[in-house]
N, C-alpha and C positions, 0 to 999 in steps of 0.2 A: 613526033615532039620530042623534044631535047633540051638537056638539060646542060644549063651554064657554065662551066667551071669558073666562074669569078665568081657568080649570084648565091643566094642563100634559099634561094624557089626556082619555080619549074618553072619554063617555057611553054604552053598550050597553045600554038595557033589554032583558032579555029576562022569560019567565015564569019560568025554572028555569032558573038560571044551575048550573055545574060543583060535584058535591059536594065537589068540591076546595077551592072558593074561598069558598065557603056557610062551611065548619069553619076555616077563616083568623082567625083572631088574632091583635090589633097586638102590637107588640117594646113598647110601652111601656105598660103596664097597660092596664085598660077604662075609658077614657075615652070619651064620649060622642061628641065630636070624630073620634077614633084610628077608635071604631069606623064611625063614617059615613063618614071616608073610604076607609079599607081595604074599604067594601060598594062603595063608589058606583067605587072602581077596580076591581074585581072581576068586574063584571058584562058578560058575554060571551052570545053565542046559541048552540046547541047548533051548529049548523052550523057553527064556525070553530073553527078551533083556537088552542088557548087560546098557542100559540107564540108565534102570529102575533100578539097584542098585548101581552104581557104576556116580559120577559127576566129571567135569576136575576143575583142576583152573582155576582160568579168564584167562580169554586172554588178558593179558595189565602188563600195568608195573610192576601191585600189584603181579600179575604172576609169572613176570621172579625176581622181591626180593625176592620171597620164597624159589627160586629152587637154589638164584647164592649165593657166599660164600662173607661176606663182607670185608672183602682184598682181593677182586679184584677190579681191573679197569673193568668189567664188570655191576660189582654191583654198584657203583661208577657214571655208566654212565645212566642207569636207573635211578636212587636216584636223578641224577640233572632235570629229566623229572619230578618227585616227587615233589621235593622241585617248581621247576617251577610253575607245577601247582598249588601247596598251596601258593605260590605268587599273583600271579592271582587272585585268594577267596578271598585272605585277601583284596589285595588295590582294589577290586571290593566290597565287604562288608564295610572299609572304606570309602570310595568313597559314597557312596548309603548313609552312615549314620552318614552322618558328620553332621547333621545339625538334626541326629532322625530321624523313618520311619516318612513319610509325604504324607499320600493320597491323592487324593484332593479333595476335598466342597464336590462330587457327581459325579456317570459315568450314559450313558445310558442303556438300556437293552442291546442291543446290548454289548456293552465293557465287561457290568455286565457277560454275557455269554460266552463271550471270555476268561475271567478272570480263572472262572470255567473249562473249557476246558486246557486251557493251564496247570490249576494245575494238570486235569486229567495224563496229559501227563509228568508231570512237575515229579511227583511222580513214573504214572506207566515203566518211561524209566529211571527209576536212576538204572540202574547197577550195584553200584560200595556198595549202599547198602544191594541189596542181597545179592550177589558175597560175600562182608564181611561176611556177616547176617552166609551163611551157612558153616563158616570155622570161626566163632569168639562160636558158639553153640558145634564147636565139641570137643573133647577132648585134652587140649590141647599138651601132655604129648603122645599120640598115635599120631599126627599130624605129629610135631616136628621129633619123632623119625621114623615116612614112612617119611620124607620129609629130612628127615638127617643133620635140624637143631637144634636147641636151642629153648625150647619154651617160653624163652624172642624174640629171634629173629621173633618166627610163632605172637608170638600176637602184638608184635610193628608195624610189616607190614596190618595185620589184621586190628588194631584199625585208624591207618592213612588212610589203604581204607574208613576204615567205615566212617570214620569222612570229608573223600575229600565229600562223598555222601550225608552224611548231611548237607557239608556248601553250595554244590549248592544248593539242593532243596533250603537253608532258602534264597539262593539269586535269585531262582524263585519264593520264595513269596516275598518278597520286590517287587523287580521287576513289578508281577502283581498285588499287593494291590496300588505301585505307579502308575502303568499307567491309563490315562483317553482317550489314544488312540489303536484301535487299529492295525493299520499298529505298532507303534510306540511300544505296547506290542510284539505282537510276533516277529518283528527285534527284543529286547531285548533278548529277551526268548530262539532267535537261536543263539545267539552270544555266551547265556552259558553256550548253551547245547555244544558245539562246546567246549567252557573249558571244560565244564566236561567229553570230551569226547578224549583228548589230551593223555589219559591213552592207550588209546586205538589204536589211529593212532600213538602212538609210533610203538607199539605192530604188525601193522600190517607193517610198512616200516620197519619195522627188521624182519620182519619173511619174507619180500622179499627181505631178504639181503640189504639192505638202509646201514648199519652201520657190516656190515663186514661179514666175517662166520660165528662169534665165537657164536656172537650173536643169529644167523637164526639156529644154532642146539639148542640153547637154548632153542625160541618160540618151534622148535619141540619139543623137552623136556616136554616142558608145553602143550601142547596141545599133548601127548602121555600120563602125569600122569594122571593117575585113581584112581579114591578116591572110601569107600565104604560110600554108605552111610546107614544114622545109623536113626532112628526111634527113639531113645534117643532126650531129649530137645529141639521134635518134635514143644509145646510149646512155648516154650523162641525163637525158630529159626521163630517164625510167630509175636510173639510179639517183633523181632529183625526189620521185612521188616513192618507189619501193625502199629506201630506208629509211626514216622516218619509223614506215611503220612497224620492220624487222627491229628497229633499236629497241622498239618498246616492246613490241614483245619478247624481246631478250632478253630488255632487262625485269616483269613480268616471274618468266621461268625462274629467273635469276635471285628474288624476291621469294617465290613461292619455294627453291628449295633450302633458301634461309631459315623461312617460315616453318618448313618439314624438322631442321638440325635445332630453332629454337632458338635463333636468333634472337626472334622479337617479344620471346618472353620476359619476363621480369629474373632475373636470378638472383636474388634476392629478396626474401621479406622478414621484417621482425618483428614478432609477433610478441605482444600482449595480453596473457591470457588472464585476470583476478582471481580470486580465489576466494568471491562472497560464498559461491556453493560449498567451494571442497578446496579445501590448502595442498592438496595434491595437482588440481589442474594448473594454478598459478605458475609449477614447474616444469611443466612444458614451453613455458613461455621461454624467450627467445630467438636464436638467428634456424630460419631455414632455407634451406641453397635447395638449386634447380639443380631434379639428379635427372642429368640431360644425357645419360647415356647409359639409363635404364629404362628395360620396357615399357612404356606408354601404357595407363590403364585409360579406355576409351576415348580412344583417341586425342588422348591429352598429358602433359608431362602430371611428375609428382615434387612434391617437396618435402626435402628430408631435415629434421632438427638434428644440428648438429652436434648433439653429444645425447648420453644415455641419461635417464631418469634412472637411479638408483634408491629404491627404497624396502623398507620393510612391510610385508605385508599383514591384513588382522587378519590375519589364520592361525598361521603358525608361527611368527616372526621371521620366517626366512627373507632373505634380501629378496626383491624379484627386479627385472632389470626392462624399462621400456624405451623407446621409443617414439619421437610425432611425428606426422606423417599429413602433410595437404595433400588431399588428392580428389577426383571428380568420381561421386557416386551416380551410379548407372540408378539402379531403383529408386532410387528419392530425386534423382535429375537437379543435383545441386551438389558446391562445392563443402566438402568436411576435412575438420581435425581430428583425427583419433590415430590412435597408436597400436601398435603389437607390442609382440616377444620377444625381441632378437634370440636365436639359439646360439652366436655364437656375440656375445658383447662388444669385442675385443675388436671386430671386423671394421675397420675406416670408414670414415666419413664420404659416404656416394656410394657406397659397395651395393652393388646392385644383386647380389644370387640371392637374398631370405625379399628384398622387395618385388624379385622376381617371381617370385617360389608362394600363390595359392592356399597353398595347408600355412602357408606362415602367414600370411600378410593379406587381408582384404580387405576394399577400398570401403566399404559401409559396416565395419564391425567395430567396433570399441570409441563408439564416437562422441567424442567431447561437444564440437561447434558442427552445427549447419545451418550455410548458406541457405536463401531461398529458393526455388526451382529459379536454374535456368539453363540458354545454352552456351554459355561464352566456353571459351576458351583460356580462360586466365580471369580469374576474376579480382582482377585489381580495379574494376571496375567500379565491382558490391562495396556500398558502404558498411565499415563495421554494426552500427545501431541496427543493420536488413537482418543480421546471424541470428538464429538461436542457441542456447545454451542447455545440454542433455543435466538433470540436475541427478544426487545421488538414486531418487523414486524412478528414475528412465522418464520422466517427465519434459520436455524441448518447453523453456521458457526462455523469453529479450535478453541476451544476452548483453553482462552491466556495462555498466556506461563508459566504465577505463577501460572494455573490448575493447584493443585496437591492434591493427598492422602494418607497417609502413615499405612503400615498397625502396630498395634500395641502389632500382635505379637511374643512372645518371645517363643524362643524353650531350650536356654541354656542360661547362666550367661553374657556371653560374646558379648549377642545383646544387654545387658541393659548398657546403662554409658560411648560411648566415650570419652574419656578427653581429656586436651590439651597438654598433655605429651606422647600419643597412649597408653595408660593405658586401660584397659578395669572392672574400678570396682566402677563405678556410681551405680551402683545398681545387686540385684538379677533377678531370674526369677520366678516366681511359675508356675512349670507346672503344678498346675491344673487345673490354668486362662489361662495362658500363658498369662503374664500380667507383666510388670515390677514393680517392689518396690524398689524405690530409696534409698540410705540412703544419710545422710551426709546433709541433706536437698535440695536435688538434687530434680531437676522435670520436666517435658514432658513427651513425650509416652516414648522414651527410655532412659531418667532419662542425658539426655544432656545436659540439664541447668544447668550450677550451684546454688549453691544457693543463693535466688533472698534479693536483698541488704533491708534493714529493713527501711530505708528511701533515696527522694530522693533529692535535693536541686534544686531548679529555678537559672539557673545562664543568669544572663542577661547583655551583651556584649550594650556602647555607644559607639554609632556610630557619635561624636563627637571626642570623645578625643580616639576614637580608644582602649578604656581599660574596662576591663571585670569587672563590680562592687563586691562587698562587697558579700558574702554572707550571708542573712542576716539566721539561723537559725529558727527561730521562725514563723517568715511570710514566705518563701521559701519553703516552705519542704513538701511533700509528705509523707504521711504515708502508711505503706504497714498493706492494710486490711486484718487482721485477722478474722478467727472463735469463737465461744464462745468454743473453744476447748483450743484454741490456736495456733491455725493453718493456715499459709500460704492458705487465697482464691484465688484462677484460676478460670478466666473461658479462656478457650479453650486455654488449658495448662497453660497461663501467668499469671502472680501474677497482684493485682487492689491494684492502690496508690492514695489516698484523703488528698485532699490540702485542708485547712479549711483558711480561712482570718477575724482578727477580726470583723468584720460585718457578720460575719456568710456565707454570700459568701461561693462555697464550690465546687471543681474541681476535677471532676475522671479521673483520666488514665487510660484509658481499650483497649482491643484487643480483637476488630469482627471479626476476622477472618482472617484477610491478612494484615492490617495495625492498627496501634494503632492512637486511640481519644481519644480526650476530651471533656467530657460533664462539664456543669455546671448544677450544683446542689442546695439548691433546685430552682427553679423556682421564676417566681416570684409571687410577693405575698408571699411570705414565707419568714422567715430571723431564721425557723432551721435548721442545719444539720445535715444530716444524718449521724445514729452511723454505729459501723462494722458491726454492727444485722441488722438492715437494710438497709444494701448494700448488704451483703450475699442474705438476704431472696429479692430479688428484682431479681438478677442476677443470684439465682440458680439456676431454672428451667423456666430461660424466660429473653429474649433479645428485652427490646423497642429499638424499631426505631427511633431515636429521633436526633436532628441539632444539631451536635456535633459543637463546636469552635472550633478547632482545630484541624489539622487532621495530619500524620507520611505519608513517601511515605510506599506503599504496601514492605512489608517483610516480613519476617521468623525468626527474632531476638527473646529472651527470653524476654528482658528488653526495657523500650523507650531510656537506659543511651542513650545522644553522639546519638540519632536523627535529623535530622534536622524537622519545623514543618512548617505547614502552614494552611492560613486560606481561605476561599473562595472565590468571588469576581463577583459571577458571574454560577448561575443554572441551568442558558438556555445556554449557552456553555460547552465542554466538555475540556478538554489538556487532557495530556498522562498521566499526574498525579496527576491530579485531577480526572478522569476514570469519572463514571457515580453521583459520590457526581457532578461534575460542572468545571469551571474552578481554578485553586488555585493561589492566589497570589505571591508577592515575601516571602523567608522562612523569618519569626522569630526572632528577634533581642533573643530569647533565648532559653537555651537546659534544661536538665535537669540529674544530675549526681547524683552517686553515690558516696558520699565521704568517703567513706570504700574503701584500697584498696587490692587487693591480690593478685595472677599470672595472672589473667583474667582483672583484671582492674588496672591498673597498674599508676605509677605518671606522668609515660612520661618521657621524657627526661630529662625534668628540677626537679625531686627529686629521689629518695627514700624508697621505702615502708619497715619501722617499726613496726610491732605490728598492721596490719592492717592501721594505718597512714600514710602520705608522711609526710616525713621530706625534705620539697623545701630545690633547690640549694637557692642561695644567689640571691637577688630579684625576686625571685617568693616568692609567696604565695597561699590559696586558698583550700581546700581539698582535691585536685588532683596537686594542682599547679601549675594552670591555669591563675591565677592574676600576670603579668608583676608590678612591683613594686618597682620601677618607671616603666614607660613605656620602652621596648625597641623596636622600629618599626621592627628590621632586621631578629626577633626573632618568630617564630611562638611557642602556647601551642599546646601541641599534647592532643588528646581527645583517650582515646581504650576504644571500644564500648563491650560487653558481648555477641558478637555470638558466635555459639558454633564451637568447631574443633579447630579454632585457634582466635588466637589474631591477630584481624581485627583490621586495626585504618582508626583512620577520624581526618584531619588535620582542623582547623579553622582560618583561617589567619586575618590579622586585618580588614579588611573591611566584617567579618562579614560570608566567606564564604566558603564552604566545596570542 
């Protein structure tokens, strides 16, 4: 046996080569050169199994495409199957990656083992990669000459074959890392394996004469075609085979590491807890941030409220401090929203010293809300109506209608800022923190609210003359509270407004989680109003549960503009509007409006917005054309609120009702 230096094959000289190779015909006519090549490549001793020195073309669509003439109808029939397979792979990839790769927050040991097995099966069963690699490392000119095709034809078909294998393996990887249930994992895996084998299924059916005798003969020719093996480029061939599998497992390990570090857990939730059963519950509304550095409870991350709740207890009227936490309770196998009493209320947000102390915090104690039983590592997939709320008598009842929590996680820019015109350019998504960065002064979890108004005017209504009073820009004006850096100050993602009278009385409009309330500051015995810095300091990290003067209905709009206001007339009896605060009386005879108009805060039907100011029609006046002068009792001014998503209206009738 000797090896030719100028050839890619082994020359084995024997006296009597096997009959199957003696009778082989070249695929490109009967030229002497082709006959010499075939004869030279097919020599083998009787003592060897011919499969040790020859390999066949892949028995699939790509094997057919290597032999078929591009100008023939049979080629395009087979190529149509290839296009169909590639299109399916592209469509599935687009569907899986529409929001990027989103692995679950965590999986249990059984699912983790299933993921490893699925990846092993996916790598080992990728015949497309193995078959294409065998031909890609072969010297293209010799292979093309042997098959009777151009080198370019051979290269394109083999590259397509290899890329289909890589694409199929990539989809298997995405399915595996995004699965959190074993049944779903293998169901999706089996479906993908079927798509990956469409080319082999077509070949099998063609070989059974389902697509005519011509294709049947070509499939037989593919099966009979044998190509000499070569030891050259063996390293490259192994590299083609091993590299995709190594990359897939390396990526899987990286995903598991990021999963352990909380990369795929929602970083922030905004929680709204109604006050139907207890007014104190609503003060636990607000922003809950992922406590990534704290010790996980029951293999799950915790979320901590971004402020301390300060209130007077009902026993000795002493102040108490509480902080809300969202955690997983092992005893009930459910997610809970509970609270604990911090030993040091001045600890910074995200501090783990007390959360990690079992004597201070227990995931199953002081529960306010509880999800249904689940094994999930995040509660983003559990809908709010499925939760139950604990009442004052200790019973769990269905959570109120307005109970809600919103994931603040974004993946792409379109998740930030759906504007009224349907466009999504209110903000951009920070892909590192997965939070929205708002533009043009917009605010909210997803930049859904427009820039807050700088001032609000309190507009009174005279029930005797059925006329709105003139706006007093000095007396009846509430100014936007700003930080020392000049930025608007927000509590529960809503702006705060401060109104100061000449006698030193101060009223503050604030959103406490589910409704706007109006506090009176300072308290009895003081005649000094709070500065913006003092207001920011007071509400930045804690909420004082005091007795408000006026309340709005429960709402989620971004500003108190246009809302009706109420006063508590009884704390012992409760009605639907007042909830846990008590019974509300009639609507008050005033509202607050923004004197600046825009495409959201319009001038209604009685004026036109010009350069952010209303130009009122005849017999109408006021910053928003809300004053009828002289009054025309048959007409009604229209208020437009700044609720997100659409131009919603509230119409104030002459009797003061809405």
